[in-house]
N, C-alpha and C positions, 0 to 999 in steps of 0.2 A: 503495499499499499503506500501511496505517496502523500506525503503531508502539504498540504499548503491551505494560504490563508482562506477564508470563507468569507467574501462579504459580506453573507446575509449575516451574521454573527457579529457584525458591527453595527447593527442599527440599534438595537436596544442594550448598550453600555453601562454599567455601574461607571463612577466616575474615575475609579483608578485605571480599569480595562480603557477606557477613554484616554486617559493621561497615556499609557502606555502606546497606544496607536499614535496619539499626536507627537511623542518623543521619537516615534521610530520615522515617520513621516519625516521630522526635522532634520534629524540625519541622515536620511538619503536625499533632501534637499540640497544641504551642506554639502553632499560629496561631489557633486558636479559629476556622477560618473558616466560610463557609458551608458546607453539606454539596452533596454533588453534583448534588441534585435541585433547588436554588437558583442553581445556576451554568449559564448562558448557553454553549453550545457553539459554536464557531466553528473553520472549517477553515482551517489554514495549508497553501500549498502550496510544496514546494520543489524547483527545477527540477534535479534532483540524480537520479542511479539507485540511491544508499542514503543512508541516515542518516549524517552525519558533524559533526564539533566544532562545525559552525557551529550545530546545534541544542544546545547545550549552555546556553546563556543561557534557552532556553525552558524548560529542565530544572530549572534553578535556579529561576524564576520559578513553576513549579508547585510544587516541593517546599519553596522557602521561604513560598508561601501569597501569592507578590506576584498572581498571576492570581485568586487568590479573592478576594484584596481588591478586585480591579476587577468578581467577579461572573463572570469567565468560566473558563471550560476550552478550551483548544486541543488540537483535532485537527491533527497533523504529517502530511501524505500528500507522499512524493515523486511525482513525475511525470516525463516524456520529454520535458524539456527547457523552456525561456523560452515558445516559442509553444503549446504545450499548456497551460501554468501563463496566459497570458492571454487564450487560449479561455474556460476554465473561469473567470477573473474576471469576464470580459465575461457571459458567459451565466449567471451566477449560482449555478453549479455549487460555488462556493467563494468566502469571503468576503475572505479574505487572501492574499498571495503575496511573496516575497522574491526579485525577478529580479535579474540585473545591467539595464541601461536599454536596451540595443540592439535587441530587440526590442518593446520597449515604443514606443520611438522610432517604429519603423516601424509599427505597429498605430494610432500616435495619429496618425500622418501619413496614415493611411487613415480615420481618425473615431472609432477606439475611444475610449471615454469611459473613460479610466483616470489614477490619479490617486495620486504617491507622497508618501507625507507623514512619512518618518521615513528619513533617510538614515543608512548604518552603514559598510560599506567604502567609505572615502573615497579610497583611491588604488588604481590598478591592482594586481590579485591575478595579472596573467598576464606576468612578465616571460619570455624567456628565459631558459633554465638551459643552461650548458656544464661541462664539468670543469672543476675548480680548477686544476688540474694541466695540462692539454689546451693544445692548440696556439692555439685561438680566444680572442683577448683582446680582440676589439673587434666589433661589428656587423659591421662592413665584412669581415672575417675568412671571415664568413660565404658570401663568394661562391663560386658553383659547388659548395655544401654541401647534403647534404638536411636537412632538420629534422625531428621527429616529434612530430606532436600526438597528443594523446588521443582525439581525433576529427577528421575533416574536414568535421561539421557543427558544432563547437563554436564558440563566439565568436573562440578562439583562429586560427580560420582568418582571420580580418580582423585582431586582436590584432597576432596575428606579420606579416604583411603590411604593418601601417603601422609597425610598429619598424623592418622591414627595409630600410622608405622611405627612412629618416632617413640610410640611408647610400646612396642609389639604386640600392637593389636593387630588382629586382621580380621576383615568380612565373614560374617557367618558364624565364625569361631568364636569370634570376642564382642562382636556388637553388628545390630540390622540398620540395613536402610530402608527407610520409606518415604513414599511423595506426598510430601502435604502442602503443595505449591508453594506461593510467593507472597499470597494476602493474607486477610486479618486469620482466616483459619489455619496459617501456619503460627501465627504468633499465638492463637489460642490455644494450639496443640502444643507448644512449649510451655505454657502457663499453665495449663490442666496438669501434665505430666504423662502424656501420651508421647512424648518424645523427651530426650534428656538434653538435648542439642539441635540447634537448626544450621544448615549449611546452605547459604545463599550467596546474596554479596553485601557489601557495605552499603548500596545505596538502599537497599532493601532495609538492611537493619537502620538505617537513619529513618527510613518511615517509619520503623515500628517505634523508634525512638521518641518521635514524634507524636505519638500515642501515648506516650508516658512508661514505656518500657526502659528496663536498664540491663544492662548484658556485662558480662565478662566473655572475652575474644580470647580465644584458643588457636594457636600458630605454632607451626614446626619449624626447623630452620632449610628444611628441604624443600618446602612450599612459599617458605616468606619472598624469596626472588624470582619465583614464577610470576613475570610480569602480565598484563591484561591486556587491554584494548592498545590496537596501535594502527598506523595508517600503512596499507599495501595495495599493488598491483600486482598485474603479468609482468613478468622480466620483458617482454616485448613491448608493452605499452609502454613501459617507464623507458626505453631506451628510445623508444620512437616520439615518447610527448617528455622529457625531461622538464623542459623548464615551465610546462602545466603542472606536473607534478610537483614542482618546488613552488609554485604558485599556490595550489590546494591546501599544501602542509604549512604554506608561510601565512595565508589566513587565517588556517585554525590555531595557528600558535599564538597571533595575533590575539584572536577572540579569547582564548585559553586565559592570553596574561590580564586581559582585561576583565575578564571574570574573576580574577584573583583581586584585583583592584577595585573593582565596582561590582562587589555580589548583587546588590539590589536592584541596578541597569540591567546587569546581566540576566538574571530572573526575568524581568520586565520585559527584555527582547525575546526570552527564550519562549514566554507566555504569548507575546504577540505573534511570533511566528508558527506556534505551536497552541494554539487557543483549546483545541480539542484533550489537550492533559491537565485544565484546570478540573480538580476533584469537585463533583458536582454535591451540594449542600454545604458548602464551605465557602466562606467569602474571601475576597478575591484578595483581602490583605494576609486571612491567616494561610492561603495557600502559598502567598509569596515568603510569608514568614516561614512555615513548614520546610520550603524548597529550600531556604536560606542554609540547612543543617544538611541535604542531599547533595546539594552543590558542596558545602564543605566538606564532607566527604570524600566524594569524587576528585576533587583536588587535592586532597591530602595522599592518595593513593598516588599522585604523581607528583612527586617532588622534583625539582630542577637537578637531574645527576650533577655530583660533587664535581667540580673543574671542567664539567664537559656542557656542550649546547643543549638548550631543549631540543629534545627527540634522538638522542645519543642512544645507540643500543649497546651496551654491555658483553663482550662475547663472554664473560663468564655466566653472565644471566641466560643467555641460549643453550649453553652446554648445562646448565642446571635443570634445564627445560627439556633437555632430551634424556637426562639422566632419571627426572621425575616419571618422565614417560616411559619410559623401561621397566622402571620400578614396578608401575602401575600396571604393565603388559599394554600400554596402549602403541609400544612399538616391538615389533618382534627381533629388531637388530640396530645398532646404532647407527646414525647418520651424521653428518659434519654437517652443521645449519650453517657455517661460513656462506655458503652462496645464499642463504636464505631472505638476506637482511644487508643493507646497507649503511654505511653512514657518511656517503660522500659526497648526498645534498646537504648537509646540514649548515656549511657555511654561507651558501646562498637562502636557504630557509630562514636563517636566525638572520640574514642580513636585511638591506631595506627594500621595497618594493620598487621593482624595475619601471621606468615609465612606458607608459603604451604609446605603441608609435600607430 
C-alpha cells in the first residue's frame, strides 16, 4: 500500500492539525524547489505491516525540501516482510528498501546481488521485555517459561533464541515461544502472566510505556550489535544510479538529524504526511506527546558511530550478524558479508547537497 495525503481529511481539521498543514505548506513555499513534474519518483519498501515513526525522517525530508533538492520524490510502500522486499528489489519492482540484515544475508549467500549503502539502526532494537516489578530479573530466570512473540515468523524468533542461549537455554527444552501479536493483547498477556516476557521491538515497547507499562529489558552480548533497519538496493542499480542513491540517503540523513534537533516539528511532519497513523479516540495533542517517546526510542537505537560518519557500517557488526545467524540455524554455512555492504558513498552522503542543473 502506498500512503499519500488525503485532501478529504483536511476539510474538517482540529486546530493543531491545521497548524501542521500550514507549517508544512510554508516550508514547501520557502524551499522554492523543483516542481513535481521535474522530480524522479522512486519506490522505497518498508518490511512492516503499516507505516510507523521510522518514516518520520522521510516526511521531514519531503516537507523541508531535502528530497526536492536531490531531484527526488519517494513513494513509501509497506510489504509483508523482508523476504518480499528483497524479491522486489532483485526483480526491479522497487528501487530501495530498509530491511534488517538477516533475510538479505540469506539471499546474498544464494547469489542475490544486493548492496547496503547507509546504515541507520546500529544496535539491536529487539531486546526482551519483562515487567519491571516482576519476578524475572535475568535471562536465566526465563527457564521453563513462555515468551510471547509478535509473530513466530518474525526475526525475533531467532534473536530471542540467541538471547536465551547466553544462559544456556534452548527452545522447547527450556522455554516456549508463542504468538501474542504486537498490540494491546500482547501487553495484557505479559501483565496477566500468560507469558513471562515479550519479544517485539523497541518502538512497540515505547508504545506500551505510553500506556503506563514499566519494563526491564534483557539483552545478550551476542545480539546487542545485530543492527536493524538500513538502506539497500541492488548492486546493479547502485552502480548505475550512484548519485541518486547518495541523494536518497543524504535527504534521509538530514531528515533524521532534524528529528533529533526538533522532535515536535518532526512528529508534526510525520502526522501531516501520514494522517492515517493518528490513533482513533486520542486528541492530536496527546497523540503527538505519545509519539515523542516512540521517536526517542527509534533514534536511541541509531546513535552516530564513534569517530565515523552517519551511515557507517562496522565490519565487526556484519561478522556478528553472520555468527548469530549460524548459531540460530538461519545459515547452513558461513558467508563473507564484505560484498553485501559499502561505506564508499558516505563522504558524499554526509556532504552538502549538490546544486541541480
